[in-house]
N, C-alpha and C positions, 0 to 999 in steps of 0.2 A: 625676537618675536617673528613668527612666520608672516610673510607679506602677502596681502591680497593684491588685486589689481591696483594700478597707480592712481586712478581717479578717486578722489576723496570727498569732494563737496559738489553740491548741485543746487541750482536755483529752483525756486517755486515756479511751476508752470500750470496752465489750465489744461485739464485733461478731458473735458466734457465732449469735445468734438471727436477725439480719438476713441473714446468709449463708444460713442454712437456708431462709429465705423466698425468696431469689433463686433457689436451686436448684429449689425446688418450682415457682416461677413459670415458669421456663424449660421444665420438663417439661410443665406444663399447656399452654403455648403450642405446644410441639412436637407435642402430641397433637391439636391443632386442625386444621381444614381447611387444606390446603397453600396458601400464598401468598394468604390472604385479607387484608383490610385490617388485621387485628389480629395477623397472623403476623409477629412480629419476627425469627424465625429463618428465614424463607423463603429469603433469599438465601444461606444456608449449608446448605440442604438438599442431600443427595447427589443427583447426577444419576441418576435412576432410569429412567423411561420415555423420557427424552430420548435414551438410548443403547441400542443393541441388546443383547440378552442374549448373553453370551459362549457360545461353542460350540466344537466340535472343529476348526473352521476358523480361528477367531480367539479367543484365550483372554482371560481376565479381566485378564491383565497387559499386554495390548496387543500381544502378539506373535503371529506365525502359529501356529496350533494344529497338533496332530499330523496332522490330515487336510487341512491347507491345500493348495489346488491352484490352478492357473491354466492357461488354454489356451495353445497355441503355434500360430503361423501363420508358415510359411516362404514366401518369395516368390522366383520367378525372373521377371524382367521384361526384355523387349526393347522399347525405345522410340526413336522417330525424331522429332526436332524439325524441323519445317518453318518456317524463319525467316520466309520471305516471307508465308506464310499465317497465321503465328502460331498454330500448331496442332501437336498431337502425335498420333501413332498408336502403339499399344502392344499387345503380347501378353503375358499373364502366366499363370504357373502357380502356384497356391497349394497348399501342402501343409499341411492343417489337422489338428491333433492334438487329440483330445478327452481332456483330462486330468481332466475333471469326473466325478463319479459318476453323471451323468445321460445316458441315451440322447437323441440329438438328431435330430429328424425334419427339421429345416431349419436353415439358418444365415443369419445376417443380415450384410450387408455395408454399410459406410458409404459414401455417395456424396456427399461434401462439395461437389463441383463443381455438384451439382444445386441447391444454394442459389441459384445465379445464373440458373436456368432461368426461363422465362416461367411464371407461375402457381405458383411455389414457395411453400411455407408461409412462408418467411422474407420474401419480397417482398410477398406478399399480406397478411401480418399486420403489416407495418410501418406505424406511424402517420405522419401528415402530417409531424410534426416529425422523424421518422427517415428521411424520403425522401432517398436519396443517402448515408446514413451507411454507412461501411465495416463497422460492427459491428451495424447494424440497430437503433439506438436513438437517442432524442433526447427532449428535455423541453420544448421551447418550446411555449407555448400560443397564439402569434400565427399568423395566416394569413400564410404567407411561402413563397416559392419561391427557393432560392438558386441561384447559377450552378452550383455543384457538383452539386446535386440534379438540375438540368436536364441537365447533362452526363452524369450517371449514367443517367438515363432514355434519353437519346439513344444512349448506348453499348449499352444493352440492346436498343434497337430496331434498331441497325445489325448486330448479330451475335447468333447463337444460342449460348447457353452451356449447359453441362451435358454429362453423359456421353452418348455415342452408342455403343451396344453392337452389336458385330458377331457375337459368339458367346459363349455361356456353356455349357460342356460338361464332361463328366466325363473321367477319365483315358483312356477309350477313344474320346473324340471324340463321344460321344453327347450330344445336346442335353439340358440340364437346364431344367426349368420354373422360371421366376422371376417375381416380382411386385415392381414398384417402387412404393414408397410415399414420395413426395417425396425425401428425402435418404437413404432406406434401401432396400435390396434384399433380399428374402427369396428364397433359393435352396432349392427343395424337393428333398430327397434321395430317391433311389429306394428306399432302405432306411435305417432309422435308423443313425446313427453311434454305435456303442456306446462305453462308457468304454474308454480305452486304445487305441482304434482311430484310424486316420488316413484322410483322404480327399483326393484330388486334384481340384481344380477349376480349369478354364481359363477365363479371361475375356479377350476381345479387345475393344478399344474405341478410340475417337477422342474428342478434344474440343478446341474452340477455347480458346486461352489468353486469360484475361481481361486487359483493359487495367487494370492495377493503379492507375494514376493516376486514371482516371475511375470505375472500378467499385469499387475498394477490395477488401479481403480480405486474405489472408495470403500471397498469391503472385500471379503474373501477369507481365506484361512492362512495361518502361518504354522509351519511344521517345525518342531524342535527335535532334532535328531538325537540329542543327548538322552532324552527321556521318552522319546517316541510319542509325544503329545502334540495336540493342536490347540491353537486359539482361533475361534471363529468370530469374525466381526461381520455381522449380517446387515448390509445396507443395500438399498435399491433391490431388495430381494423378492418383492411381490409386485404384481401388476397394479399400478396406481392411477387413479382417475386423473386425466390431464385437466388443466385449468381451462375454464370457459369464462372469458372476461368481457367487460364492456369496451375495452380498447382494441382487442384483436380477435374476438371470437374464440374459437378453439386454439389452444397453443399448438402450433403446427411445425415447430422447428425440431428436427431430429436430434437425438442425443449423440454428439460427436466427441464428448469427453470433457471439454472445457465448460461450456455453458451448463450450469447446474440445473436447478429444478424450480418450477413454479407449480404449486399444488393447491388442493383445496383443504380447508379445515374439516375436521370431523371427529367422531368418537370411535375409539378402537377397543375391542375386546380380543386379545390374542392369547392363545394357548400354545406354549412352546414345550414340545416333548423332546427331551435331550437325555443323554446318558445320566444315570442316577447319581454319579459322583461329580457332575459338572456344577459350577456356580454360574448363574445367569445374571447379567446386567441388561436392563431393557428400558425403553421408553415406557412410561406409565408407572403405576403403583402396583406392587405385588398384592394379589388378592388372596392367595392361599399359603401364607408363610408356614403354617403348621404342617403342610404336606411336603414342603421342600427344604425347610430349615430345621436344624436341631434346636432343642430347647435352649442350649447354651448360646447359639447364634441369635435366637430371638431375644434372649435376655441382654446380650451385648448391644443389640440394636436399640433396645429400650433404654439402655444406660448412656447412649451417646449424648454428649453435651456440646456446649458452644465454645469451649476454650481450646481443645485440641482433638485430633482424630482418635478414635478407639478402634481396635481391630475387631472385625466381625469374624473373619477367618485370618488367623495369625500366619506369619511366614512359615513357622514350623509345621502347622497343620496343612498348609498348601503344599509344602515340599513332600510331606508324607502322602498326601492325597494323589500326587502325580506319579508315585512309584508303581501303583497298580491300577488296573481298570476294572471298575465294578460292573457286574451284570445288571441288566434291566434298565429302565428309564424312569424319569419323573417328568411331570407336566407342571410347568411354572405358568401361572395365570396372571396376566397383566391387563390393567384397564387404564386408558389414557383418554382424557376428555379435551376436546377442542385443540387438537394438534393437527399439523399438516403432513406428518410423515411418521414412520415408526421404524426403529432400528433396535438391534439387540446383539449381545455377544455372549459366548458360552465357552467355558474351558474348565478342566479340573485343575489347572495350574494356578488359578487366581487367588492371590491375597486380596482381602477386602477390608477397607477401613471406612469410617463414617464419622461425621460430626454435624452439628446443627447450625443453621443460620437463621437468626430471628430478624423479622422485618415488621414494620407497622403496616400490616395488610390484613384486612378482614378475611379474605378468601384463603390466603396462604400465610398465616402468621409465622410458621416455622417450616423451613425447607431443609430436607435431609440431603446433605452433600456427601457424596461417596466416591471412592476410587477403587478400581479393580486392576490388578497388575500381576504378572508372574515374578518369580524370584529374580529373573534376569534384569528386571527394572529397578531393583533395590540397590543401594539405600536411598537413591534420589527421589523415588516415587513416594515412599513412606514419609519422607520429610516435607515434600513440597506440593504434591498433587492436590490433596483435598483442601489444604490451606489456600491454594491458588483458586480453587473453585469458589470458596467462600469470599475471597477477596474480590473476585470478579463481580459477584452479585452486589457486594457492598458498594463498589464504585459505579457500576452501571445503573443501579437504582437511583443514584443522584442525578444522572444525566438523562435517564429515559423514564422508567416506571418500575414499580416493584416487580421482582422476579415472579413470573405468572404461573409457575407450576410447583407441585409439592416436592419434587425430586430434581437434583442436579448431579450428573455423574461424569467422571473422567475415567476412560478405559484405555489401558495400554494394549491395544489390539494389533499393533504392528511396531516396527522398529523406528520408523521416522514418519514425519508428516502429521496432519490432523484433519479431522472432518467432523461435522456437526449434524445432529438430529435433535428433535424435541426431547429434552430432559437427559440426553445422553450424547457424549462426544467420544470419538476415537482419537487418541493422541499418541505420538511417538516419543522418541528420545529415551535412551537407556545408557547406563554407565558401561565401561569397558573393563575387561579383565586382562591383566598383564600376563603374557604368555609364559614368562619365566618364573615369576613369583606367585602367580595366581591371585595377586591382590586386586581388588575391585576399586577402581577410581572413576571419577567423572570430571570432565573438563569444565572450564567456565562456560563454553558454548553449550554444553549439555545442560548445565544448571539453568542458565537463563533461557535457553531454547525451550526447555520443558515448561518453565513458568510462563513464558510468552505464548507458547502454542496452546496451553490450557486456558489462559485468559482469552485468547482469540476464539477458541472453539466454544467455550462456555458463553462468551459474548454473542456468538451466533444464535444462541437460543433466544436472545432479544431481537437480533437482526440477522437473518430473515425469518427465523422460525415463529416469531410473534408478529413483528412488522413484516408482512408477507410480500416482500418485493419480488419482482420477476427476474430471477437469476439467469434464465435462459437468454433474456434480452439485454439486461443491464447489470453486468456483474458488479460494477462499482457500487450500486445501491446496497448490495450485500457485503462485499469484501471491503470496499473503501470506507463506508460509514463505520463498519465494525472495527477496521484497523485503526481509525481515528480514536474510537473509544478504548481500544486496546492500549494505545499509546498513553491515554490518560490514566488507565489502571496501572501501567508499568511505572509511570512517574510517581504514583502513590504507593507502589510496592517498595521502592528503594531509590534513593537519590543516585543519579548517574547510572541508572539501569541502561545496559547496552542495547538500546532499542533496535538499531539497524544491524544488518549483517556486516557492516564495516566496523562495528564496535562503538559507533557514535551514539549519543543519546539525543541528537537533534536531527530528526528526519528532514528538516528544512535545509540542512547542509548537504545531505546526500542526494536529494531528488534531482539536483541540477545535472548529475551525471546522465540521468535519463532524459530530462527535459531539453538538453542540448544535443541529444543524439539524433541521428538522421532517420532511422526506421521506426517512426512512431505513428500512431493514429490517435485521434481525439479520444478522450475518456468515453464520450457518448458513441461508442462503437459496439455493435452486437458482439456478444461474448466470444463466439467461435472465430471472429475475424480480427480479434485483438492481436497486435504485435507486442512483444515484450510484456507478456501477460502480468507478471508480478508487479512491476512498477506502475503499469497502466491501470490495473484494476484494484490494486491494494495501496501502494505507497503514495502515488500522485494524488488520488482523491482524498486520502487521509491527510496528506500535507496541506492540500487546499483548504480543508476544514480547519486545520490548525491555524493557517494564515487568517482565515475568516474569523476565528474566535479571538486570537491574540492580537491581531493587527487591524483588521478591517472593521469589525463590529464591536469588539470588546466582549469580555466574558459575560457581563450581565445580560446584554441584549441577545447574544448568541445562545446562551444556556436556556433562556426562557423560550426562544423560538424553537430550538432543537427539541426541548421537552414537549412543546406543543405539537410538533410534527410526530414525535414518537407516540404521544397519547392519542392524537387524532387517528392514527393508522394502526393502532394496536389491534391485532387480530383482523386486519383488513389488508388490502393489496394496493399500495401506493405506486405511482409512476414517478419518473424524474420531475415532471412538471409539478406534481403535488409537493415534492420536497422543495423545489425552487420557490414556488409561490408561498408556501407556508413560512419559510425562513424570512421572506420579505414582509408578508402579512403580519407576522407577530413581532416584527422589530421596527417597522417603518424605515427600513434601509433599502434603497434601490440597489439591487445586486445584479441586474442584468449584465452589466459590464463584466462582473466577476464570473458568472456562469459561462458567458460567451468566451472569455479568454481561457479559463482553466478547464472547462468541460467540453467546449465545442471546438477548440483550437489546439495548436501544437506550439505556440510561442512559449518562450521561457522568460523568466525575470532576469534582467540585467540592466539596472539603472546606474548610470555614471553621474557623479557629481563633478561637473567639468570646470566650473569657474565660480569664484566669489569676488564681488567688488564691494568695497567699503566706502561709504560717503557720510558726510554730516551736512546739515542744512546751512547754506551760505546766507550770511546776513546781508550781503550785497553792499555793505558799508565799505567804501574803498579804504578808509582809515584802518580798518581791521583786516579786510580780505587781502589787500595788496601785500602787507607784511607776511601773511600766512602763505600766500602764493609764492613769495620770494623764498621763504624757508623750505617749502615743499619742493620748489624747483632745485634749490641747492642740494637738498637731501637726495633727490632722485636723479640728478644729473651730475655725475662725477667729473672732476677736472680732467681734461684730455691728457693722455700719457705724454704727448709731445711737449705741452706747456709745462708739465711738472718736471720732466727731465731737463728742459731748457733752463729752468730756474735752478735745478740741482747743479747744473754745469756752470752756473754763474752768468748765463747769457742775459744781458740787460735789454729791455725793449726800448725802442726809439722814444716813445712817449715819456718813459722814465728818465731818459737822458736829456730830452728837450721838452721841459714842462710847458713851454709856450704853445705846444701843440694841444694841450688840454682845453676843453670847452665845456659848455653846459651839459653835454651828454656824458662826459666823464664824471661829473659830479652827481648826476641823477640817472639811475638805471631805469629799465623799462617798467619797473614795478612802482615807481614814484607816483604818488597821488596827484592828479591835476584838478583844476577848478571844474573842468568839464565832468570829471568823474564825480565830484561832489554834487554838481547840479543834477546829474543823472540819478544818483541815489536819492536826492531830495524829491525829484519828480516821481520816482518809484514809490516812495512813502506816501506822497500826497495823492497818488492814484489808487491807493488801496481803499476798499470799502471798509466799513467799521468791522464787519465780521472777519474780513481778510486780515486786518491789522491785529485783531485778537489772536488769530491763528499764527500769524507771523511772530508776534511777541512771545507766545507760548512755546513755539518751536525753538526760538533762540534760548529761552530759559531752560527748556528741557535738554537741549544740546545732545539729542539722541544720535545713535549710530544706525545708518541704513545699509543693509546688506542685500545685494542682488545676487541670488544663488541660482546658478544654471544647472539644469538636469537634462540628460539625454537618455531616451529609451532605446537601448541597443537591442535588447532581447525581444521587444515587441509586446510583451505581456504587461498590461497595466498593473500598477502597484501603488499602494500608499507609500509615503516617504517618511519613515521614522528617523528623526535627526537627533544627534547628540551635539550640543553646542558647548565648547570649552572656552571659558573666559580668561582674561588676562591674569586674574587672581587665582586661577586653578580650579574654580568651581565649575560645575557642569549643569546643563539643563537639557531635558529631553522633551521634544515636541513631536507631534504626529501630523503630517500634512496628508489630508485624505486623498484617495485616488481620483476624486473628481477634479483635481487640479489639471488632469490630462484631458478634460472633456472637450476642449477646443483645439488642442494640438496634441496628438498622442506620440509625437516624436521628440519634441524638446519643449521645455517650459522653464520659466524663471519665477522664483518665489522671492518676494520682498519680506525680509525679516528686520524688525525695528527693535533695538535694545538700548538701554541706557548706559551700557558699558561695552568695552571692546571685546570682540570675539577673536580668539587666536586660531581656532580650528573648528571645522564642522565635519562630522562623520555620519554617513548614511548607513542605517541598519547595523548599528554596533552590536546588537544582541542577536543577529542572524534570525530574524523573524519574518522574512519575506520570501525565502528560498532564492535569494539572489545568486546567480551563477558565478559572478566575478567580484570579489570584494577588493580587488586591487585598484578599482576606480571609484571607491566609495568614500574617499576622504579628501579634504582640501585644507591645507596643503597635503599633497600625496604623501602617504606614509612609506617608510622604507620597510620592505618585507623582511622579516627576521626568521631564520631557521638555522640548521646546522648542516655541515657538509662533511662527509667522510673523505679522508685522504685516499687517493686512488692508486692502486698498484696493479699493473698489468700482469695477469696470470696466463697470458697467451703462450701456448706451446704448439709447435708444429705437429701435425698428426704423424704418428709413427706406426707403420704396420707391424714392425718388430715388437714395439712396446705393447701394442694392442694384442698381439698373439701371446705374449707372456702373462697377460692378465689371467688370474685364476678363473676357471670355468665355474660359474655359479650353479647351485642346485636347481631343481625343477620347481616351477611356481606351483603353489598350493591353492592360490585364490585367483579369481578373475577380476580382482580389484587392485588398483594402484595404491601406493602409500597414502595418497591424499584422499582416498575414498572414492575417486571418480572412476566411472566405468571405463575399462580398457577397450581399445579396439582390437579386433582380431587381425592378425597379420594377413595381408592379402597380396596376391600377385596377379598380374594380367596374364590370362591364359588364352592362347589361340583357339578358336572354335573348331578343333579337330575331334574326330571320334575317339582318339587315344588320350585326350587331355584328361588329367586327373589333378585334383587339388592336393598338392604336396604339403599343405600346412593345416591339415585337419586337426581340430581341437582334441580329437581322441588320442593323438600321439604325444601327450604331455608327460607320460610316465616314463620310467627307465626301460624302454624297449631294447631289443637287440641292436637296433639301429643307433640308439643313444649310446650304448656301450662301445660300438665301433667308432662313433664320432669322438668319444673321449680318448680312445686309443690313438686315433689319428692326431688329435690335438697334442697329446703328450709327445708323440714322435716329432711333430713340427716344432714343439718347444725345445726338444733336445737339439735339433739341428740349428735352431736359432742361437742357443747358448754357445755352441761351438763356433758359430760365425762371430758372435760378439767377443768371445775370448781371443779369437784370432785378430780381430780389429783392435783390441785393447792390448796387444802385445803379449799374449799368452797368459794374462792374469786370470 
């Protein structure tokens, strides 16, 4: 049996004085300077100045206050898609309603397409490492130029991007003064817009559609060279009213690529004029199906059921459709009510399927789930896309609220990645075709990546498209909360779903890689300043909520509070404080320590179980205790090696040879009971009060085991302590020690565990539910780490210029991508700044030029010379 520390029994003592000192000590510390090096209660201080003061707009419970307000912007837009020019022209009318208590002298409009303009803040502020990045960030410190960054630069040189305004007028057609500041436009009003007033603004504009593959972003076009067709995914394509809020006034942060959007809700009527053979997917409900769909397509839509998807446009019909380009156009009319944005996609390549999702909802009892994708996305899209859409609604409804719109769509508008808009999402992942056999296959990563990205993006229709958080400021409220719900949906899709990119299905195991890294910032960092964006904005807050649900609060309390948050802020704009306060308000759990550690700090979880000491209550009766002490001493104090070897060699002690040397002490060891011992015990019993004697007698009768368990907080982040106790008979017990055990000392604590049977081992976080970074210090006695090791054989060979020269010269590269799919760097050489300097490694010289042929000839000549040399060295063989 594993041994705990050697102390096994202890006497009853009075602890009232010691407890008084502890209380006094904590009060003294609590009155000291906040979070200094001696402040042991720092991490349990209430969130004070970190959160805004409650007010009439947002109350202390985390709910909208009695004077809560938000603006409204309704849009009517007519847009024409020019496929050949890859360009749109549009006219829009905006009905802006001022629900705030403030008169407005001007309004701000977000111009996200201007991010791609020459001289934009996003492009000019990009670091060398971020050149060509679709989100405008990068971390490499090396001097490097990748093929994709060069393609990005060339695409920006070839075409002008950004809005081109033709008119900005009032409802009477009078010109309005406006000023463009990068990705924001200020429209000056002739007279202030008073509270409860509305104003009409007309904006007409054009803009070129970006090449999504080359430029990146959240929309654009993809060109298919094989059939000379396009897919257009139109996002951030129109001037959108910026948000005006109670917590910041006008949204004034420029669009740099990472921080997404905070927008106003409104109703949209959008008329999309596209080539007549295009299929259109869009935010909203189609208003004129008879004008744009065939009778057969309308019949198929009417036949859609709840069991499996049905094709509206079959793969065969889509493939036939993409072979020719029809003349003329069609106008698809869509209406969307109470949405904060509008996106659409158009292509003649689209296969289209649909099925129904039924929910107990008076406003939207039936939701039409649909997918649009080219043949290049099959067979994986036909099998999984629409089913994943329906599954997402099924799971998210349980955690949040019923799906709020009549339509939910997944569109394969690009090869990889995902993006969300009201009622429509753009999603990547496609299978691959074997170059030799032509057989289409898809990997495990493609399958689960597709399911995961669709769940994630459809989930965004709940957060932030309905719970309208400010993504420009707090990305985690959008991405982190939604990623947490994505995890729940993936667990309900299939057991052992590979949730993380490492193939694991437990994000709490993977997040420690990030949380122990050096270049991090707190979750509560503005979007454009976040380092390590993926783990910071997505997986760390999602993991935090998993820990909160499974370990800190428990499912019942968490689920009720989370649903309360979602319901309170449905179609409203919450801030982090509203989330934090609602979770506490609806659960009666003080979570300030949790928000402080996980969201405002960069500590990580690493709790060590450092020691366990086992005791039993001492009777203090010398007739009992002395014999037990003798046995314990003999068991724990081995005979000296010298004495044992002397006896083995037959060496006799003097006392054994001369017995007259023996006396009283040879017959009575130090554990023998004396009359003084007996008198002391008698005095102890007589000195007990009646209630103390009752406690004493019961303790001896129970004969329990007392375990003092020491924990050390190595990582700094406070955590509950889920323990697994293993008993002598092999049975186990699980207990949860709450995080509040650290409230007086956040570095080390001792827990007393009393049981009526022996514990043989204790394990901390056996189910990996706290995101602990090091499980090697989580058990007592410490466990032996088990794994497998491969036999090592050195394959080192000295470099040989001769052998290298004999290597067959490979053919010319066809792609600018490496085998692992990562973007290659262009070869670069340092060139002296002279007038005659030329770049000898131009990417234009990748074909079989005359210079290439000459190089091959020289190589063959060198190889012939080498062979002769080798033959001579090998004795003429």
